[in-house]
C-alpha positions in Angstrom: -9.7 -17.7 -50.3 -5.8 -17.7 -48.4 -4.2 -20.5 -48.5 -5.6 -23.1 -45.6 -3.2 -25.7 -44.9 0.5 -25.5 -43.3 2.9 -26.5 -44.6 5.9 -27.6 -42.1 2.5 -29.0 -40.4 1.9 -31.0 -44.0 5.3 -32.2 -44.0 5.4 -33.2 -40.8 2.4 -35.3 -40.6 3.7 -36.9 -44.1 6.4 -37.3 -42.5 8.3 -41.0 -45.0 7.3 -39.4 -47.9 7.9 -36.8 -49.9 5.8 -34.5 -51.2 5.9 -32.4 -55.1 5.0 -28.6 -54.6 1.5 -28.8 -56.5 0.2 -31.3 -53.8 0.2 -28.5 -51.6 -2.8 -26.2 -53.9 -4.1 -29.6 -54.6 -5.2 -30.2 -50.5 -5.7 -26.4 -50.1 -8.4 -26.8 -53.1 -10.3 -30.0 -51.0 -9.8 -28.3 -47.6 -11.6 -25.2 -49.5 -14.5 -27.5 -50.7 -14.7 -28.7 -47.7 -15.7 -25.4 -45.8 -18.1 -24.7 -48.9 -19.4 -28.0 -48.2 -20.0 -28.0 -44.4 -20.7 -23.5 -44.4 -23.6 -24.5 -46.9 -25.2 -27.3 -44.3 -25.1 -25.0 -41.3 -27.2 -22.2 -43.6 -29.0 -25.5 -44.9 -29.9 -25.6 -40.9 -30.2 -22.4 -39.9 -27.1 -21.5 -38.4 -24.4 -19.5 -39.2 -22.3 -21.4 -36.9 -20.6 -24.7 -38.3 -20.3 -27.8 -36.5 -18.8 -30.9 -36.5 -21.7 -32.5 -38.1 -21.6 -30.0 -41.0 -18.4 -31.5 -42.1 
């Protein structure tokens, strides 16, 4: 999957903290997993539309 996060937005959200370079990849992996889980839930409910309740 492509990079899903925006580094500048992460830096802004964590403005009082330093962010290590490998944090972004780990965060992207976590987001990818959340999206894949949500897609599976929508498919399990016979939907192609992913909805907030799938999170």
